[in-house]
C-alpha positions as CSV (number, residue, x, y, z in Angstrom):
1,M,84.7,-45.6,-115.9
2,T,83.8,-42.2,-114.3
3,Y,86.4,-40.1,-112.5
4,L,85.4,-37.4,-110.0
5,I,88.0,-34.7,-109.5
6,D,87.6,-32.3,-106.6
7,R,88.9,-28.9,-107.7
8,R,88.0,-27.0,-104.6
9,L,90.7,-24.6,-103.4
10,Q,92.6,-26.2,-100.5
11,G,95.2,-24.8,-98.2
12,K,98.7,-26.2,-97.9
13,N,98.9,-29.7,-96.6
14,K,95.0,-29.9,-96.3
15,S,92.5,-32.2,-97.9
16,A,88.8,-31.2,-98.1
17,V,87.8,-34.8,-98.9
18,N,89.6,-36.3,-95.9
19,R,88.2,-33.5,-93.7
20,E,84.6,-34.2,-94.7
21,R,85.1,-37.9,-94.2
22,F,86.5,-37.3,-90.7
23,L,83.5,-35.0,-89.8
24,R,81.0,-37.7,-91.0
25,R,82.8,-40.5,-89.2
26,Y,83.1,-38.8,-85.8
27,K,79.9,-36.8,-86.0
28,A,78.6,-37.9,-82.5
29,Q,81.9,-37.0,-80.8
30,I,82.1,-33.6,-82.5
31,K,78.5,-32.7,-81.5
32,D,79.4,-33.5,-77.9
33,A,82.5,-31.4,-78.1
34,V,80.5,-28.5,-79.7
35,G,78.0,-28.8,-76.9
36,R,80.8,-28.6,-74.3
37,A,82.3,-25.6,-76.1
38,I,79.0,-23.7,-76.2
39,K,78.8,-23.8,-72.4
40,G,82.1,-22.0,-72.1
41,R,81.7,-19.1,-74.5
42,S,79.6,-16.0,-74.8
43,I,76.5,-15.8,-77.0
44,T,78.0,-12.8,-78.8
45,D,81.0,-14.9,-79.9
46,I,78.8,-17.8,-81.0
47,E,79.3,-17.2,-84.8
48,S,83.1,-17.8,-84.8
49,G,84.9,-21.1,-85.1
50,E,86.0,-23.4,-82.3
51,K,88.9,-25.7,-81.4
52,V,87.4,-29.1,-80.7
53,T,89.1,-31.7,-78.6
54,I,88.3,-35.4,-79.0
55,P,89.9,-38.2,-76.9
56,V,92.4,-40.3,-78.9
57,K,90.6,-43.5,-78.0
58,D,87.6,-42.3,-80.0
59,V,89.6,-41.7,-83.2
60,N,91.6,-45.0,-83.3
61,E,91.6,-46.8,-86.6
62,P,92.8,-50.2,-87.7
63,H,96.4,-50.2,-88.7
64,F,99.2,-52.6,-89.6
65,G,102.1,-53.1,-87.3
66,H,105.0,-55.5,-86.5
67,A,103.9,-58.5,-84.5
68,H,106.0,-59.5,-81.4
69,G,108.2,-62.4,-82.0
70,G,110.8,-63.5,-84.4
71,V,114.5,-62.6,-84.3
72,W,115.2,-59.0,-83.3
73,E,118.7,-57.5,-83.4
74,T,119.2,-54.0,-82.1
75,V,122.3,-51.9,-81.7
76,N,122.2,-49.6,-78.7
77,P,124.7,-46.7,-78.8
78,G,126.9,-46.4,-75.8
79,N,126.4,-50.0,-74.8
80,T,129.0,-51.1,-72.2
81,E,127.0,-53.9,-70.7
82,Y,126.2,-56.4,-73.4
83,Q,127.9,-58.0,-76.3
84,K,126.6,-59.7,-79.5
85,G,124.9,-63.0,-78.6
86,D,124.0,-62.0,-75.1
87,Q,120.3,-62.5,-74.1
88,F,118.2,-60.1,-72.0
89,N,114.5,-59.7,-71.2
90,R,112.3,-57.8,-73.6
91,P,111.4,-54.3,-72.4
92,R,107.8,-53.5,-71.6
93,S,105.8,-51.9,-74.5
94,G,104.4,-48.4,-74.3
95,G,105.9,-44.9,-73.7
96,G,105.5,-42.0,-71.4
97,S,102.2,-40.3,-70.9
98,G,103.4,-36.9,-72.0
99,R,101.4,-35.2,-69.3
100,G,102.1,-34.5,-65.7
101,R,104.8,-35.9,-63.5
102,A,106.2,-39.4,-63.7
103,G,104.3,-42.0,-61.7
104,N,104.6,-45.6,-60.7
105,S,101.5,-46.7,-62.6
106,D,101.9,-49.1,-65.6
107,Q,99.0,-47.4,-67.4
108,T,99.7,-45.4,-70.6
109,N,98.1,-42.1,-71.5
110,E,97.9,-40.2,-74.8
111,D,97.2,-36.6,-75.7
112,D,93.8,-35.7,-77.0
113,F,93.3,-35.1,-80.7
114,I,92.6,-31.4,-81.3
115,F,91.4,-29.8,-84.5
116,E,89.7,-26.5,-85.4
117,L,86.1,-26.3,-86.8
118,S,85.5,-23.5,-89.3
119,R,82.8,-20.9,-88.7
120,E,80.4,-22.6,-91.1
121,E,81.0,-26.1,-89.7
122,F,80.5,-24.8,-86.2
123,M,77.2,-23.2,-87.1
124,N,76.0,-26.3,-88.9
125,Y,76.5,-28.4,-85.8
126,F,75.1,-25.6,-83.6
127,F,71.7,-25.4,-85.5
128,E,71.6,-28.9,-86.8
129,D,68.6,-30.2,-84.9
130,L,66.6,-26.9,-84.9
131,E,64.1,-25.6,-87.4
132,L,61.7,-22.7,-88.0
133,P,58.1,-23.7,-87.6
134,N,55.4,-22.7,-90.2
135,M,57.7,-22.5,-93.2
136,V,54.9,-23.3,-95.7
137,K,54.6,-19.8,-97.0
138,T,58.3,-19.6,-97.8
139,Q,58.4,-22.9,-99.5
140,L,55.4,-22.0,-101.7
141,S,56.9,-18.7,-102.7
142,Q,60.2,-20.3,-103.7
143,T,58.5,-22.6,-106.3
144,V,56.1,-20.2,-108.1
145,E,57.8,-16.8,-108.4
146,F,60.2,-16.3,-111.3
147,K,61.5,-13.3,-113.2
148,N,62.7,-13.0,-116.8
149,Q,66.3,-11.9,-117.3
150,R,68.1,-11.2,-120.6
151,A,70.7,-13.8,-121.5
152,G,72.2,-12.8,-124.8
153,Y,70.9,-13.8,-128.2
154,N,69.6,-17.0,-129.8
155,V,69.5,-18.2,-133.4
156,S,65.9,-19.3,-133.1
157,G,62.8,-17.8,-131.6
158,T,59.5,-16.1,-132.3
159,P,59.2,-13.2,-134.8
160,S,58.3,-10.8,-132.0
161,N,61.7,-11.4,-130.3
162,I,63.8,-10.6,-133.4
163,H,66.6,-8.2,-132.6
164,V,66.7,-6.0,-135.7
165,L,70.0,-4.2,-135.0
166,R,71.9,-7.4,-134.2
167,S,70.5,-9.2,-137.2
168,L,71.4,-6.3,-139.7
169,R,74.9,-6.2,-138.1
170,G,75.4,-9.9,-138.7
171,A,74.1,-9.6,-142.3
172,L,76.5,-6.8,-143.1
173,G,79.4,-8.8,-141.8
174,R,78.3,-11.8,-143.8
175,R,78.1,-9.7,-147.0
176,I,81.5,-8.2,-146.5
177,A,83.1,-11.6,-145.8
178,V,81.4,-13.4,-148.7
179,G,81.6,-10.6,-151.3
180,G,85.1,-9.3,-150.5
181,P,87.1,-11.6,-152.9
182,S,84.7,-11.0,-155.7
183,K,84.8,-7.2,-155.3
184,R,88.6,-7.3,-155.4
185,Q,88.5,-9.4,-158.6
186,L,85.9,-7.1,-160.1
187,K,88.0,-4.0,-159.4
188,D,91.1,-5.5,-161.0
189,A,89.2,-6.6,-164.1
190,E,87.7,-3.2,-164.6
191,L,91.1,-1.5,-164.3
192,E,92.6,-3.9,-166.7
193,L,89.8,-3.4,-169.3
194,Q,90.1,0.3,-169.0
195,A,93.8,0.1,-169.7
196,L,93.2,-1.9,-172.8
197,L,90.6,0.4,-174.1
198,E,92.8,3.5,-173.5
199,A,95.6,1.7,-175.4
200,G,93.3,1.5,-178.5
201,A,92.4,-2.2,-178.4
202,P,89.3,-3.0,-180.6
203,D,86.1,-4.3,-178.9
204,D,86.3,-7.7,-180.7
205,E,89.7,-8.4,-179.4
206,P,89.6,-11.7,-177.4
207,M,91.2,-10.2,-174.3
208,V,88.6,-7.4,-174.2
209,V,85.8,-9.9,-174.7
210,E,87.1,-12.2,-171.9
211,L,87.4,-9.3,-169.5
212,R,83.9,-8.1,-170.2
213,E,82.5,-11.7,-169.6
214,R,84.4,-12.0,-166.3
215,I,83.1,-8.6,-165.2
216,H,79.6,-9.6,-166.1
217,H,80.0,-12.9,-164.1
218,L,81.3,-11.1,-161.1
219,H,78.4,-8.7,-161.1
220,I,76.0,-11.6,-161.2
221,R,77.8,-13.3,-158.3
222,L,77.7,-10.1,-156.1
223,N,74.1,-9.5,-156.8
224,A,73.3,-13.0,-155.9
225,I,74.4,-12.4,-152.3
226,P,71.2,-11.8,-150.3
227,F,70.8,-8.6,-148.3
228,I,69.7,-10.6,-145.3
229,D,69.6,-14.4,-144.8
230,P,67.7,-16.5,-142.3
231,F,71.1,-17.4,-140.9
232,D,71.6,-13.8,-140.0
233,L,68.5,-13.5,-137.8
234,R,69.2,-13.1,-134.0
235,Y,66.5,-13.3,-131.4
236,S,66.6,-11.8,-127.9
237,N,67.0,-14.6,-125.4
238,R,65.4,-14.5,-122.0
239,V,65.6,-17.0,-119.2
240,K,63.5,-17.5,-116.1
241,I,65.4,-17.3,-112.8
242,P,64.0,-17.8,-109.4
243,K,62.9,-14.6,-107.8
244,P,64.5,-14.1,-104.3
245,S,61.2,-14.1,-102.4
246,T,62.4,-15.7,-99.2
247,Q,62.6,-12.6,-97.1
248,A,61.8,-12.2,-93.4
249,V,61.3,-9.4,-91.0
250,M,62.3,-9.9,-87.3
251,F,60.6,-7.8,-84.7
252,C,62.5,-7.3,-81.4
253,I,60.3,-6.1,-78.6
254,M,61.9,-5.3,-75.2
255,D,60.6,-3.8,-72.0
256,V,62.8,-0.9,-70.9
257,S,60.8,0.1,-67.8
258,G,62.4,0.7,-64.4
259,S,62.1,-3.0,-63.4
260,M,64.3,-4.1,-66.3
261,D,67.8,-3.6,-65.1
262,E,71.0,-3.8,-67.2
263,T,71.5,-7.5,-66.4
264,R,68.1,-8.4,-67.8
265,K,68.6,-6.2,-70.9
266,D,71.9,-7.9,-71.6
267,T,70.2,-11.3,-71.3
268,A,67.5,-10.2,-73.7
269,K,70.1,-8.9,-76.2
270,R,71.8,-12.3,-76.2
271,F,68.6,-14.0,-77.0
272,F,67.9,-11.6,-79.9
273,I,71.4,-12.2,-81.3
274,L,70.9,-15.9,-81.2
275,L,67.6,-15.7,-83.0
276,Y,69.0,-13.3,-85.7
277,L,71.9,-15.8,-86.4
278,F,69.3,-18.6,-86.7
279,L,67.1,-16.6,-89.2
280,K,70.2,-15.7,-91.3
281,R,70.7,-19.4,-92.1
282,V,67.2,-19.7,-93.4
283,Y,66.3,-16.5,-95.2
284,E,68.3,-14.6,-97.9
285,K,67.1,-11.2,-96.8
286,I,66.2,-10.2,-93.3
287,E,65.1,-6.8,-91.9
288,V,65.2,-6.2,-88.2
289,V,62.7,-3.8,-86.5
290,F,63.5,-2.7,-82.9
291,I,60.6,-1.7,-80.7
292,R,61.2,-0.6,-77.1
293,H,58.5,0.3,-74.6
294,H,57.6,1.4,-71.1
295,T,54.4,3.3,-70.8
296,A,54.8,4.3,-74.5
297,A,56.4,2.4,-77.4
298,A,58.8,3.7,-80.1
299,E,60.7,2.2,-83.0
300,V,64.4,2.9,-82.6
301,D,67.7,1.8,-84.1
302,E,69.9,-0.9,-82.6
303,N,72.2,1.3,-80.6
304,E,69.3,3.1,-78.9
305,F,67.4,-0.2,-78.4
306,F,70.2,-1.7,-76.3
307,H,71.9,1.2,-74.7
308,S,69.4,4.0,-74.1
309,R,68.4,4.5,-70.5
310,E,64.7,5.1,-69.7
311,S,62.5,4.4,-66.7
312,G,58.8,4.4,-65.9
313,G,55.9,2.1,-65.8
314,T,55.0,-0.7,-68.1
315,V,52.3,-0.8,-70.7
316,V,52.9,-3.7,-73.0
317,S,49.9,-3.1,-75.3
318,S,51.6,0.1,-76.6
319,A,54.3,-2.1,-78.2
320,L,51.8,-4.5,-79.6
321,H,49.8,-1.6,-81.1
322,L,53.0,-0.3,-82.8
323,L,53.8,-3.8,-84.0
324,Q,50.4,-4.1,-85.6
325,K,50.8,-0.7,-87.3
326,V,54.2,-1.5,-88.7
327,L,53.1,-4.9,-90.0
328,A,50.2,-3.4,-91.8
329,E,52.0,-0.4,-93.3
330,R,55.4,-1.9,-94.3
331,Y,55.1,-5.7,-94.3
332,G,51.5,-6.3,-95.4
333,S,52.5,-8.2,-98.5
334,S,52.4,-12.0,-98.5
335,D,56.0,-12.1,-99.5
336,W,57.2,-11.2,-96.0
337,N,57.6,-13.8,-93.3
338,A,57.2,-12.0,-89.9
339,Y,58.9,-13.3,-86.7
340,V,58.4,-11.6,-83.4
341,A,60.6,-12.0,-80.3
342,Q,59.5,-10.3,-77.1
343,A,61.5,-10.0,-73.9
344,S,60.1,-8.7,-70.6
345,D,60.3,-9.2,-66.9
346,G,56.5,-9.9,-66.8
347,D,55.5,-6.7,-65.0
348,N,52.5,-5.0,-66.5
349,W,49.4,-3.1,-65.6
350,D,46.6,-5.6,-64.6
351,N,44.0,-4.4,-67.1
352,D,46.6,-4.0,-69.9
353,S,47.5,-7.7,-69.9
354,V,44.0,-8.7,-70.9
355,L,44.2,-6.1,-73.8
356,C,47.5,-7.7,-74.9
357,R,45.9,-11.1,-75.1
358,Q,43.1,-9.7,-77.3
359,I,45.5,-7.9,-79.6
360,L,47.5,-11.0,-80.1
361,N,44.6,-13.3,-80.7
362,N,42.7,-11.0,-83.1
363,A,45.3,-8.9,-85.0
364,I,48.9,-10.2,-84.7
365,M,49.0,-14.0,-84.5
366,P,47.1,-14.6,-87.8
367,R,49.8,-12.4,-89.6
368,V,53.1,-13.7,-88.2
369,Q,54.9,-17.0,-88.8
370,Y,56.1,-17.4,-85.2
371,Y,55.9,-15.4,-82.0
372,T,58.3,-16.1,-79.1
373,Y,58.0,-14.6,-75.6
374,V,60.7,-15.0,-73.0
375,E,60.2,-13.8,-69.5
376,I,63.4,-12.9,-67.7
377,T,62.7,-13.2,-64.0
378,D,63.5,-15.5,-61.1
379,G,60.2,-14.8,-59.3
380,P,56.8,-16.3,-59.7
381,P,54.8,-15.8,-63.0
382,Q,53.2,-12.4,-63.4
383,N,49.8,-11.5,-64.9
384,L,51.3,-11.1,-68.4
385,W,52.5,-14.7,-68.3
386,E,49.0,-15.9,-67.3
387,Q,47.4,-14.1,-70.2
388,Y,50.0,-15.2,-72.7
389,C,49.4,-18.8,-71.6
390,E,45.9,-18.5,-73.0
391,V,47.3,-17.2,-76.3
392,A,49.6,-20.2,-76.5
393,G,46.7,-22.5,-76.0
394,H,44.9,-21.2,-79.1
395,H,47.8,-20.7,-81.4
396,K,50.5,-23.3,-82.2
397,N,52.8,-20.6,-83.6
398,F,53.1,-19.0,-80.2
399,A,55.9,-20.2,-77.8
400,M,56.9,-18.9,-74.4
401,Q,59.7,-19.8,-72.0
402,K,61.2,-18.4,-68.8
403,I,64.9,-17.4,-68.5
404,V,66.4,-17.1,-65.0
405,T,70.1,-16.7,-65.8
406,P,72.1,-16.2,-69.0
407,A,73.0,-19.9,-68.9
408,D,69.4,-20.6,-69.6
409,I,69.4,-18.7,-73.0
410,Y,70.6,-21.6,-75.2
411,P,68.5,-24.3,-73.6
412,V,65.4,-22.1,-73.9
413,F,66.2,-21.2,-77.5
414,R,66.5,-24.9,-78.4
415,E,63.2,-25.6,-76.7
416,L,61.5,-22.8,-78.6
417,F,62.8,-23.9,-82.0
418,K,63.2,-27.7,-81.6
419,K,62.2,-29.9,-84.6
420,Q,58.6,-30.9,-84.5
421,P,57.6,-34.5,-85.1
422,K,56.4,-35.2,-88.6
C-alpha cells in the first residue's frame, strides 16, 4: 500500500488539502464571487488577494443528526411552570436570523460563508479562461535549447573528462589509508633490528633473521600499493538543464498629444498594468519599453511615460518608426517574443494614418507575436481606426477594441485575449 504524505508548510489550524478540495468543489461559486469582486476594485489593486463571500446554501454538505421523535427529557433552569411528567407542545425548530431586526416571518436566514483567497489563487481565477495567442515560438524554444552545467564529479566517463587533480588527490588519500598500518609496522621493526645490532647480536641469531624477513615482507607490501588505481579516477560531470529562453518584451505606446487628457491617460495606464500582470504569468523574463508620442516619439522611463505633461499635434507614425527601430536593434533575435499595446484617442493626421497601416503591414506585424490597439474615446471612430481595421483583416495577431469608460477595461481585455477555439 502506498501512503502519500503532504509535507507543505501550513499555518496554525489550516489544512492545504482541505482548502484545495474546497476550491475544486465550489469552483463555479468562487469564480462568480471573483467576478463580483473585480467590479468593485481598482485595476492597480488587482494583484492582491480578496475576501470571497459564498451563500451558505451553496456550501451545504450531507451530515448526520438526531431524528425527531423518541423520548426527550430536558431540564430547563429556572423552571417554575412545569414539573416532571407534564406534557407540552414541542417548540418550533430553527433559530434567529442573526441579521437585522426581529420580524414576524417564520423563515430562517443564515450568515454567508466568508473566506479569503490568496494572491496566487485570486490571479489563477482571474486569468483562468484567458490565453496569449501565437505561443508557438515560445513552446519550440522551450524544448530545444539547453545549456551544460557542472554537477560535481562522477566515477565513470570518457578519458577527455578526467579531472587530474581530483583523481591524484583521491589516489594519495587511498595510499595513505592503505599503507599507513604497514608503514608503522615497518618503522617499529627497523628500530627493533637496529637496537639488536647495536647490542652486538650476531646476524644469524633467529630474532635478527625474523626481523629482516618481516622488514622485507613489509617493503614488498608497500611497493605493491599502486600509485593510482582505476578506482581513484574521477570525471567531471556535466548535466543539461533547460535554458530560460521564454522571454518577452512588452512595448507600451501611448498618445500624449493635447487631445489625450489625464482621464484617458489613467485609463490607458490601467490597461497596460493589466497586460503586464498577464504576461508575467506566462514568461519568466519580461522587459518593458515605453514609447510616448505627439508629433515626435521618444523612448522614456515609466515615470515620465505616465506623468510627464506635453501637448501638440498627433503623428502616430513617429511612434511606429521608433518601435521598428528598437525591434531591429535590441530585440531582433528569435529568442524574444514581442508584444505591443497601443493606446490612443484615435486622432491623427489624415495622411499619416495611411502610412501607419503600411508600416504595420510591411515591417511590424511579421515580427511581433501580438499587437493590441485600444481607442479611448466616446465619439465616432476616427481615421486611424478605419486604417487599423484593414490591418486587422490581414493579420490574425492584430486585435483592436474601443474603451469608453474605465469600467470597460476588463471586458475589453478579456475580449482581446480570450481563448481561441482549437
